[in-house]
C-alpha positions in Angstrom: 24.7 10.2 -6.0 21.6 10.1 -3.9 19.1 12.8 -3.5 18.0 14.4 -0.5 15.3 12.7 2.1 11.5 12.5 -0.3 8.9 11.8 1.4 7.6 8.2 2.1 11.7 7.2 2.4 11.4 7.2 6.7 8.3 7.5 9.8 8.9 6.5 12.7 8.0 3.3 14.8 4.0 3.3 16.0 3.8 6.5 14.7 0.3 6.9 13.7 0.3 9.3 11.0 3.8 8.5 9.9 4.0 4.4 9.7 4.6 1.5 6.8 1.6 1.3 3.9 1.7 -2.4 4.9 0.3 -1.4 7.9 -3.3 -0.6 6.3 -3.1 -3.3 4.3 -5.9 -6.4 5.4 -3.6 -9.0 6.0 -4.3 -11.8 2.7 -6.2 -14.1 4.8 -8.9 -11.4 6.3 -9.6 -10.6 2.5 -10.0 -13.8 1.3 -12.2 -15.0 4.1 -14.5 -12.5 3.1 -15.1 -12.3 -0.5 -15.5 -15.8 0.0 -18.5 -15.0 2.2 -19.9 -12.3 0.0 -19.7 -9.2 -2.2 -17.6 -7.6 0.1 -18.3 -4.5 2.9 -16.8 -1.7 0.5 -18.0 1.5 0.7 -17.6 2.1 -3.2 -18.5 -0.5 -6.3 -16.1 -3.1 -6.1 -16.0 -3.1 -9.8 -14.4 0.1 -12.0 -16.3 0.2 -14.4 -19.7 -0.1 -12.3 -18.5 3.0 -10.1 -17.8 4.8 -13.5 -20.9 4.0 -14.7 -22.7 5.9 -11.6 -20.7 9.0 -11.6 -21.2 9.3 -14.9 -25.0 9.5 -14.4 -25.4 11.8 -11.8 
């Protein structure tokens, strides 16, 4: 027995609000090039441990 529709079961092609999650991801070659060029341009530390330490300190 299939349950009723759930969030994420359907999205509208071309819609900005309901789109596939994969549309928001960088292509792997682009990510690898950014990673090889130096630190990733992130708004938070790339390592969880660094992020956690920053949150706990202040």
